[in-house]
N, C-alpha and C positions, 0 to 999 in steps of 0.2 A: 607115183602111180602106177599100180602094177601093168605087166604086159601083158596083153590079151592075143589071141590068135583067132579070128574070125573070118570067115568067109566073106567074100562082096562080091558083087554081080559088075562088069563094067562093060560097058555095050558102046559099039561106033554110032554114032547116028550125023545127022547134017549138018550139026554144027559143031563135032567134036567128039567128045567121050562121056557119057555118062555113067555114073556110081551110084551104086546102094548097097545096102545090106538090110535085105529083105525081114530077117528077123528082129530088126529096128525101125518101128514105124516111124517113116518120116523122115527117116535120116540117108540122105542122097545128095550127090554134089555132081560137079561138070567139071571139065577142063578141057582144054584145045588139044594134049596130048594123052595119051595113056597114063605116063608118066605124072602128068599133072594131077588127071581124076583121082587117081591112087592116093597121092599125098594128100589132095582135097578131101576125100572121104575118109583118109585114116584123122583128119580135123576133125569133119563131122561127127566122127564116130567120138571121138576125145571129148567133145564139146558135149554130146548127148546123152553119154553116161553120168559128165560133170553133173549136167540137169538132172536126172534120174537119181543122182544120189542127194542132190538137194533139195528135192521134194519128199523123199523118203526119210532125209534126214543121215 
């Protein structure tokens, strides 16, 4: 799989950290720490892109 550099938004909230990729609708994740949220959003982006590739063939 190719590597991409994609900006993400990570915000602290009352439960930990919330992460999203605004350009990929519905692509978001969370974590107890900033680092965990970052790793989780990387996985979410990868899965989101895989799903898109499956749909478009």
